[in-house]
Backbone as XML, in Angstrom:
<?xml version="1.0"?>
<chain id="A" units="angstrom">
  <residue number="1" name="MET">
    <atom name="N" x="4.489" y="-6.854" z="6.941"/>
    <atom name="CA" x="3.074" y="-6.530" z="7.026"/>
    <atom name="C" x="2.814" y="-5.676" z="8.260"/>
  </residue>
  <residue number="2" name="ILE">
    <atom name="N" x="1.961" y="-4.699" z="8.119"/>
    <atom name="CA" x="1.509" y="-3.873" z="9.227"/>
    <atom name="C" x="0.091" y="-4.331" z="9.562"/>
  </residue>
  <residue number="3" name="ALA">
    <atom name="N" x="-0.258" y="-4.360" z="10.837"/>
    <atom name="CA" x="-1.548" y="-4.902" z="11.254"/>
    <atom name="C" x="-2.507" y="-3.831" z="11.771"/>
  </residue>
  <residue number="4" name="PRO">
    <atom name="N" x="-3.222" y="-3.139" z="10.885"/>
    <atom name="CA" x="-4.237" y="-2.211" z="11.358"/>
    <atom name="C" x="-5.461" y="-2.968" z="11.832"/>
  </residue>
  <residue number="5" name="SER">
    <atom name="N" x="-6.057" y="-2.525" z="12.925"/>
    <atom name="CA" x="-7.266" y="-3.160" z="13.443"/>
    <atom name="C" x="-7.090" y="-4.667" z="13.587"/>
  </residue>
  <residue number="6" name="HIS">
    <atom name="N" x="-5.880" y="-5.093" z="13.898"/>
    <atom name="CA" x="-5.574" y="-6.501" z="14.141"/>
    <atom name="C" x="-5.661" y="-7.386" z="12.900"/>
  </residue>
  <residue number="7" name="LEU">
    <atom name="N" x="-5.669" y="-6.801" z="11.723"/>
    <atom name="CA" x="-5.612" y="-7.561" z="10.472"/>
    <atom name="C" x="-4.321" y="-7.208" z="9.761"/>
  </residue>
  <residue number="8" name="PRO">
    <atom name="N" x="-3.559" y="-8.203" z="9.315"/>
    <atom name="CA" x="-2.348" y="-7.884" z="8.553"/>
    <atom name="C" x="-2.695" y="-7.171" z="7.240"/>
  </residue>
  <residue number="9" name="LEU">
    <atom name="N" x="-2.013" y="-6.065" z="6.984"/>
    <atom name="CA" x="-2.204" y="-5.321" z="5.741"/>
    <atom name="C" x="-0.927" y="-5.487" z="4.919"/>
  </residue>
  <residue number="10" name="ALA">
    <atom name="N" x="-1.006" y="-6.316" z="3.895"/>
    <atom name="CA" x="0.160" y="-6.569" z="3.051"/>
    <atom name="C" x="0.493" y="-5.314" z="2.243"/>
  </residue>
  <residue number="11" name="HIS">
    <atom name="N" x="1.786" y="-5.097" z="2.034"/>
    <atom name="CA" x="2.195" y="-3.958" z="1.222"/>
    <atom name="C" x="3.592" y="-4.198" z="0.664"/>
  </residue>
  <residue number="12" name="VAL">
    <atom name="N" x="3.898" y="-3.457" z="-0.392"/>
    <atom name="CA" x="5.211" y="-3.476" z="-1.023"/>
    <atom name="C" x="5.732" y="-2.049" z="-0.976"/>
  </residue>
  <residue number="13" name="THR">
    <atom name="N" x="7.014" y="-1.889" z="-0.674"/>
    <atom name="CA" x="7.634" y="-0.573" z="-0.796"/>
    <atom name="C" x="8.784" y="-0.683" z="-1.789"/>
  </residue>
  <residue number="14" name="LEU">
    <atom name="N" x="8.877" y="0.287" z="-2.655"/>
    <atom name="CA" x="9.933" y="0.344" z="-3.665"/>
    <atom name="C" x="10.586" y="1.713" z="-3.599"/>
  </residue>
  <residue number="15" name="GLY">
    <atom name="N" x="11.764" y="1.811" z="-4.130"/>
    <atom name="CA" x="12.440" y="3.097" z="-4.196"/>
    <atom name="C" x="13.287" y="3.371" z="-2.970"/>
  </residue>
  <residue number="16" name="ARG">
    <atom name="N" x="13.657" y="4.616" z="-2.811"/>
    <atom name="CA" x="14.546" y="5.047" z="-1.738"/>
    <atom name="C" x="13.745" y="5.245" z="-0.452"/>
  </residue>
  <residue number="17" name="ALA">
    <atom name="N" x="14.180" y="4.625" z="0.641"/>
    <atom name="CA" x="13.469" y="4.705" z="1.914"/>
    <atom name="C" x="13.303" y="6.137" z="2.395"/>
  </residue>
  <residue number="18" name="SER">
    <atom name="N" x="14.253" y="7.010" z="2.063"/>
    <atom name="CA" x="14.159" y="8.403" z="2.494"/>
    <atom name="C" x="13.529" y="9.306" z="1.437"/>
  </residue>
  <residue number="19" name="GLY">
    <atom name="N" x="13.050" y="8.703" z="0.338"/>
    <atom name="CA" x="12.431" y="9.491" z="-0.722"/>
    <atom name="C" x="11.057" y="10.004" z="-0.322"/>
  </residue>
  <residue number="20" name="GLU">
    <atom name="N" x="10.542" y="10.917" z="-1.125"/>
    <atom name="CA" x="9.196" y="11.435" z="-0.886"/>
    <atom name="C" x="8.204" y="10.279" z="-1.013"/>
  </residue>
  <residue number="21" name="PRO">
    <atom name="N" x="7.317" y="10.098" z="-0.016"/>
    <atom name="CA" x="6.374" y="8.970" z="-0.091"/>
    <atom name="C" x="5.271" y="9.208" z="-1.119"/>
  </residue>
  <residue number="22" name="VAL">
    <atom name="N" x="4.985" y="8.171" z="-1.876"/>
    <atom name="CA" x="3.863" y="8.170" z="-2.806"/>
    <atom name="C" x="3.045" y="6.930" z="-2.484"/>
  </residue>
  <residue number="23" name="LEU">
    <atom name="N" x="1.775" y="7.123" z="-2.152"/>
    <atom name="CA" x="0.883" y="6.023" z="-1.798"/>
    <atom name="C" x="0.027" y="5.678" z="-3.005"/>
  </residue>
  <residue number="24" name="TYR">
    <atom name="N" x="0.065" y="4.423" z="-3.410"/>
    <atom name="CA" x="-0.740" y="3.925" z="-4.527"/>
    <atom name="C" x="-1.903" y="3.128" z="-3.941"/>
  </residue>
  <residue number="25" name="VAL">
    <atom name="N" x="-3.121" y="3.497" z="-4.281"/>
    <atom name="CA" x="-4.299" y="2.810" z="-3.747"/>
    <atom name="C" x="-5.090" y="2.230" z="-4.914"/>
  </residue>
  <residue number="26" name="HIS">
    <atom name="N" x="-5.311" y="0.931" z="-4.860"/>
    <atom name="CA" x="-6.055" y="0.251" z="-5.923"/>
    <atom name="C" x="-7.559" y="0.347" z="-5.671"/>
  </residue>
  <residue number="27" name="GLY">
    <atom name="N" x="-8.329" y="0.038" z="-6.695"/>
    <atom name="CA" x="-9.784" y="0.021" z="-6.577"/>
    <atom name="C" x="-10.305" y="-1.368" z="-6.248"/>
  </residue>
  <residue number="28" name="PHE">
    <atom name="N" x="-11.595" y="-1.456" z="-6.084"/>
    <atom name="CA" x="-12.262" y="-2.715" z="-5.778"/>
    <atom name="C" x="-12.505" y="-3.467" z="-7.074"/>
  </residue>
  <residue number="29" name="PRO">
    <atom name="N" x="-12.305" y="-4.726" z="-7.126"/>
    <atom name="CA" x="-11.756" y="-5.694" z="-6.183"/>
    <atom name="C" x="-10.334" y="-6.088" z="-6.552"/>
  </residue>
  <residue number="30" name="LEU">
    <atom name="N" x="-9.486" y="-5.143" z="-6.827"/>
    <atom name="CA" x="-8.141" y="-5.413" z="-7.332"/>
    <atom name="C" x="-7.146" y="-5.553" z="-6.185"/>
  </residue>
  <residue number="31" name="SER">
    <atom name="N" x="-5.859" y="-5.427" z="-6.493"/>
    <atom name="CA" x="-4.809" y="-5.478" z="-5.472"/>
    <atom name="C" x="-3.712" y="-4.490" z="-5.855"/>
  </residue>
  <residue number="32" name="GLY">
    <atom name="N" x="-2.771" y="-4.302" z="-4.946"/>
    <atom name="CA" x="-1.667" y="-3.402" z="-5.199"/>
    <atom name="C" x="-0.783" y="-3.834" z="-6.358"/>
  </residue>
  <residue number="33" name="GLU">
    <atom name="N" x="-0.879" y="-5.086" z="-6.731"/>
    <atom name="CA" x="-0.088" y="-5.602" z="-7.856"/>
    <atom name="C" x="-0.314" y="-4.759" z="-9.115"/>
  </residue>
  <residue number="34" name="LEU">
    <atom name="N" x="-1.473" y="-4.151" z="-9.200"/>
    <atom name="CA" x="-1.818" y="-3.272" z="-10.315"/>
    <atom name="C" x="-0.781" y="-2.168" z="-10.512"/>
  </residue>
  <residue number="35" name="TRP">
    <atom name="N" x="-0.182" y="-1.684" z="-9.417"/>
    <atom name="CA" x="0.714" y="-0.534" z="-9.459"/>
    <atom name="C" x="2.199" y="-0.871" z="-9.472"/>
  </residue>
  <residue number="36" name="VAL">
    <atom name="N" x="2.572" y="-2.098" z="-9.164"/>
    <atom name="CA" x="3.983" y="-2.435" z="-8.941"/>
    <atom name="C" x="4.860" y="-2.149" z="-10.160"/>
  </residue>
  <residue number="37" name="GLU">
    <atom name="N" x="4.481" y="-2.610" z="-11.311"/>
    <atom name="CA" x="5.322" y="-2.426" z="-12.498"/>
    <atom name="C" x="5.474" y="-0.948" z="-12.853"/>
  </residue>
  <residue number="38" name="GLY">
    <atom name="N" x="4.393" y="-0.193" z="-12.774"/>
    <atom name="CA" x="4.471" y="1.236" z="-13.062"/>
    <atom name="C" x="5.370" y="1.970" z="-12.081"/>
  </residue>
  <residue number="39" name="ALA">
    <atom name="N" x="5.276" y="1.626" z="-10.801"/>
    <atom name="CA" x="6.135" y="2.249" z="-9.789"/>
    <atom name="C" x="7.601" y="1.896" z="-10.050"/>
  </residue>
  <residue number="40" name="ARG">
    <atom name="N" x="7.861" y="0.661" z="-10.435"/>
    <atom name="CA" x="9.240" y="0.265" z="-10.770"/>
    <atom name="C" x="9.781" y="1.082" z="-11.934"/>
  </residue>
  <residue number="41" name="ARG">
    <atom name="N" x="8.965" y="1.251" z="-12.946"/>
    <atom name="CA" x="9.408" y="2.028" z="-14.117"/>
    <atom name="C" x="9.694" y="3.477" z="-13.758"/>
  </residue>
  <residue number="42" name="ILE">
    <atom name="N" x="8.838" y="4.057" z="-12.948"/>
    <atom name="CA" x="9.075" y="5.438" z="-12.498"/>
    <atom name="C" x="10.379" y="5.512" z="-11.739"/>
  </residue>
  <residue number="43" name="ASP">
    <atom name="N" x="10.592" y="4.565" z="-10.834"/>
    <atom name="CA" x="11.775" y="4.598" z="-9.987"/>
    <atom name="C" x="13.058" y="4.314" z="-10.765"/>
  </residue>
  <residue number="44" name="GLU">
    <atom name="N" x="13.002" y="3.436" z="-11.731"/>
    <atom name="CA" x="14.220" y="3.041" z="-12.444"/>
    <atom name="C" x="14.539" y="3.930" z="-13.638"/>
  </residue>
  <residue number="45" name="ALA">
    <atom name="N" x="13.524" y="4.427" z="-14.322"/>
    <atom name="CA" x="13.786" y="5.132" z="-15.571"/>
    <atom name="C" x="13.476" y="6.628" z="-15.534"/>
  </residue>
  <residue number="46" name="LEU">
    <atom name="N" x="12.342" y="6.982" z="-14.981"/>
    <atom name="CA" x="11.917" y="8.379" z="-15.070"/>
    <atom name="C" x="12.494" y="9.264" z="-13.969"/>
  </residue>
  <residue number="47" name="LEU">
    <atom name="N" x="12.348" y="8.840" z="-12.738"/>
    <atom name="CA" x="12.789" y="9.651" z="-11.596"/>
    <atom name="C" x="13.511" y="8.765" z="-10.585"/>
  </residue>
  <residue number="48" name="PRO">
    <atom name="N" x="14.679" y="8.244" z="-10.942"/>
    <atom name="CA" x="15.358" y="7.285" z="-10.070"/>
    <atom name="C" x="15.696" y="7.858" z="-8.697"/>
  </residue>
  <residue number="49" name="GLY">
    <atom name="N" x="15.315" y="7.088" z="-7.670"/>
    <atom name="CA" x="15.678" y="7.416" z="-6.310"/>
    <atom name="C" x="14.969" y="8.594" z="-5.682"/>
  </residue>
  <residue number="50" name="ARG">
    <atom name="N" x="14.005" y="9.182" z="-6.348"/>
    <atom name="CA" x="13.351" y="10.366" z="-5.789"/>
    <atom name="C" x="12.224" y="10.013" z="-4.817"/>
  </residue>
  <residue number="51" name="PHE">
    <atom name="N" x="11.545" y="8.889" z="-5.058"/>
    <atom name="CA" x="10.349" y="8.568" z="-4.290"/>
    <atom name="C" x="10.473" y="7.259" z="-3.518"/>
  </residue>
  <residue number="52" name="ARG">
    <atom name="N" x="9.651" y="7.152" z="-2.500"/>
    <atom name="CA" x="9.404" y="5.887" z="-1.807"/>
    <atom name="C" x="7.984" y="5.499" z="-2.185"/>
  </residue>
  <residue number="53" name="HIS">
    <atom name="N" x="7.852" y="4.446" z="-2.967"/>
    <atom name="CA" x="6.562" y="3.979" z="-3.474"/>
    <atom name="C" x="5.982" y="3.002" z="-2.457"/>
  </residue>
  <residue number="54" name="ILE">
    <atom name="N" x="4.787" y="3.288" z="-1.960"/>
    <atom name="CA" x="4.120" y="2.461" z="-0.956"/>
    <atom name="C" x="2.861" y="1.905" z="-1.608"/>
  </residue>
  <residue number="55" name="ILE">
    <atom name="N" x="2.815" y="0.568" z="-1.723"/>
    <atom name="CA" x="1.744" y="-0.076" z="-2.494"/>
    <atom name="C" x="1.073" y="-1.138" z="-1.623"/>
  </residue>
  <residue number="56" name="PRO">
    <atom name="N" x="-0.033" y="-0.785" z="-0.953"/>
    <atom name="CA" x="-0.718" y="-1.753" z="-0.100"/>
    <atom name="C" x="-1.773" y="-2.555" z="-0.850"/>
  </residue>
  <residue number="57" name="ASP">
    <atom name="N" x="-2.132" y="-3.683" z="-0.251"/>
    <atom name="CA" x="-3.342" y="-4.416" z="-0.627"/>
    <atom name="C" x="-4.375" y="-4.073" z="0.442"/>
  </residue>
  <residue number="58" name="LEU">
    <atom name="N" x="-5.484" y="-3.469" z="0.046"/>
    <atom name="CA" x="-6.517" y="-3.127" z="1.020"/>
    <atom name="C" x="-7.062" y="-4.386" z="1.683"/>
  </residue>
  <residue number="59" name="ARG">
    <atom name="N" x="-7.614" y="-4.234" z="2.879"/>
    <atom name="CA" x="-8.125" y="-5.394" z="3.615"/>
    <atom name="C" x="-9.122" y="-6.186" z="2.771"/>
  </residue>
  <residue number="60" name="GLY">
    <atom name="N" x="-8.934" y="-7.497" z="2.787"/>
    <atom name="CA" x="-9.808" y="-8.394" z="2.036"/>
    <atom name="C" x="-9.463" y="-8.526" z="0.567"/>
  </residue>
  <residue number="61" name="MET">
    <atom name="N" x="-8.378" y="-7.881" z="0.134"/>
    <atom name="CA" x="-7.986" y="-7.942" z="-1.277"/>
    <atom name="C" x="-6.507" y="-8.290" z="-1.385"/>
  </residue>
  <residue number="62" name="GLY">
    <atom name="N" x="-6.113" y="-8.872" z="-2.496"/>
    <atom name="CA" x="-4.712" y="-9.237" z="-2.684"/>
    <atom name="C" x="-4.226" y="-10.172" z="-1.590"/>
  </residue>
  <residue number="63" name="ARG">
    <atom name="N" x="-3.095" y="-9.825" z="-0.971"/>
    <atom name="CA" x="-2.499" y="-10.673" z="0.069"/>
    <atom name="C" x="-2.943" y="-10.303" z="1.485"/>
  </residue>
  <residue number="64" name="SER">
    <atom name="N" x="-3.830" y="-9.306" z="1.604"/>
    <atom name="CA" x="-4.312" y="-8.904" z="2.925"/>
    <atom name="C" x="-5.491" y="-9.761" z="3.352"/>
  </residue>
  <residue number="65" name="GLN">
    <atom name="N" x="-5.587" y="-9.984" z="4.661"/>
    <atom name="CA" x="-6.684" y="-10.794" z="5.194"/>
    <atom name="C" x="-8.016" y="-10.084" z="5.069"/>
  </residue>
  <residue number="66" name="ALA">
    <atom name="N" x="-9.068" y="-10.884" z="4.961"/>
    <atom name="CA" x="-10.426" y="-10.339" z="4.904"/>
    <atom name="C" x="-10.938" y="-10.128" z="6.325"/>
  </residue>
  <residue number="67" name="PRO">
    <atom name="N" x="-11.688" y="-9.043" z="6.548"/>
    <atom name="CA" x="-12.277" y="-8.831" z="7.864"/>
    <atom name="C" x="-13.440" y="-9.791" z="8.085"/>
  </residue>
  <residue number="68" name="SER">
    <atom name="N" x="-13.819" y="-9.962" z="9.344"/>
    <atom name="CA" x="-14.944" y="-10.841" z="9.645"/>
    <atom name="C" x="-16.275" y="-10.151" z="9.354"/>
  </residue>
  <residue number="69" name="ASP">
    <atom name="N" x="-16.260" y="-8.825" z="9.243"/>
    <atom name="CA" x="-17.468" y="-8.084" z="8.900"/>
    <atom name="C" x="-17.206" y="-7.259" z="7.641"/>
  </residue>
  <residue number="70" name="VAL">
    <atom name="N" x="-18.148" y="-6.463" z="7.248"/>
    <atom name="CA" x="-18.028" y="-5.664" z="6.030"/>
    <atom name="C" x="-17.061" y="-4.503" z="6.271"/>
  </residue>
  <residue number="71" name="ALA">
    <atom name="N" x="-16.132" y="-4.310" z="5.355"/>
    <atom name="CA" x="-15.208" y="-3.186" z="5.428"/>
    <atom name="C" x="-15.839" y="-1.975" z="4.744"/>
  </residue>
  <residue number="72" name="THR">
    <atom name="N" x="-15.625" y="-0.815" z="5.341"/>
    <atom name="CA" x="-16.183" y="0.425" z="4.802"/>
    <atom name="C" x="-15.046" y="1.333" z="4.321"/>
  </residue>
  <residue number="73" name="ILE">
    <atom name="N" x="-15.402" y="2.373" z="3.606"/>
    <atom name="CA" x="-14.394" y="3.345" z="3.157"/>
    <atom name="C" x="-13.647" y="3.934" z="4.362"/>
  </residue>
  <residue number="74" name="PRO">
    <atom name="N" x="-14.334" y="4.310" z="5.451"/>
    <atom name="CA" x="-13.581" y="4.775" z="6.622"/>
    <atom name="C" x="-12.615" y="3.721" z="7.182"/>
  </residue>
  <residue number="75" name="ASP">
    <atom name="N" x="-12.982" y="2.441" z="7.101"/>
    <atom name="CA" x="-12.059" y="1.382" z="7.533"/>
    <atom name="C" x="-10.801" y="1.384" z="6.667"/>
  </residue>
  <residue number="76" name="TYR">
    <atom name="N" x="-10.972" y="1.474" z="5.349"/>
    <atom name="CA" x="-9.820" y="1.502" z="4.446"/>
    <atom name="C" x="-8.949" y="2.729" z="4.730"/>
  </residue>
  <residue number="77" name="THR">
    <atom name="N" x="-9.599" y="3.861" z="4.974"/>
    <atom name="CA" x="-8.864" y="5.094" z="5.277"/>
    <atom name="C" x="-8.049" y="4.940" z="6.555"/>
  </residue>
  <residue number="78" name="ASP">
    <atom name="N" x="-8.672" y="4.403" z="7.593"/>
    <atom name="CA" x="-7.958" y="4.169" z="8.854"/>
    <atom name="C" x="-6.783" y="3.221" z="8.646"/>
  </residue>
  <residue number="79" name="ASP">
    <atom name="N" x="-6.986" y="2.186" z="7.841"/>
    <atom name="CA" x="-5.909" y="1.231" z="7.556"/>
    <atom name="C" x="-4.718" y="1.931" z="6.903"/>
  </residue>
  <residue number="80" name="LEU">
    <atom name="N" x="-4.995" y="2.786" z="5.932"/>
    <atom name="CA" x="-3.910" y="3.471" z="5.216"/>
    <atom name="C" x="-3.184" y="4.461" z="6.119"/>
  </residue>
  <residue number="81" name="ILE">
    <atom name="N" x="-3.930" y="5.175" z="6.952"/>
    <atom name="CA" x="-3.294" y="6.085" z="7.917"/>
    <atom name="C" x="-2.403" y="5.291" z="8.865"/>
  </residue>
  <residue number="82" name="HIS">
    <atom name="N" x="-2.899" y="4.166" z="9.341"/>
    <atom name="CA" x="-2.132" y="3.310" z="10.245"/>
    <atom name="C" x="-0.860" y="2.808" z="9.552"/>
  </residue>
  <residue number="83" name="LEU">
    <atom name="N" x="-0.996" y="2.348" z="8.338"/>
    <atom name="CA" x="0.149" y="1.857" z="7.576"/>
    <atom name="C" x="1.212" y="2.950" z="7.451"/>
  </residue>
  <residue number="84" name="LEU">
    <atom name="N" x="0.812" y="4.126" z="7.011"/>
    <atom name="CA" x="1.774" y="5.214" z="6.803"/>
    <atom name="C" x="2.441" y="5.645" z="8.109"/>
  </residue>
  <residue number="85" name="SER">
    <atom name="N" x="1.706" y="5.606" z="9.189"/>
    <atom name="CA" x="2.290" y="6.033" z="10.475"/>
    <atom name="C" x="3.238" y="4.999" z="11.078"/>
  </residue>
  <residue number="86" name="HIS">
    <atom name="N" x="3.200" y="3.758" z="10.565"/>
    <atom name="CA" x="4.056" y="2.708" z="11.113"/>
    <atom name="C" x="5.195" y="2.287" z="10.193"/>
  </residue>
  <residue number="87" name="LEU">
    <atom name="N" x="5.342" y="2.937" z="9.072"/>
    <atom name="CA" x="6.483" y="2.633" z="8.193"/>
    <atom name="C" x="7.734" y="3.295" z="8.747"/>
  </residue>
  <residue number="88" name="ASP">
    <atom name="N" x="8.863" y="2.676" z="8.523"/>
    <atom name="CA" x="10.139" y="3.244" z="8.997"/>
    <atom name="C" x="10.526" y="4.436" z="8.165"/>
  </residue>
</chain>
């Protein structure tokens, strides 16, 4: 987990670590689980090893903690930028 703004942001990464990054962002009020099976299929059958699939749960959704105040679109954007900048 990466902790943007002091909140853990849960995420799953699939595929080749050195592959081209693809960020999957779910809508409200879902979670990254929505994208996991599709990303697996792309990685295993269609384009094996080409991409690094990054699938976060936005703050307050899925396995990520909820903020103490209301989260805004800019908050989600900052979280995703933070996540991408801290991945290996």
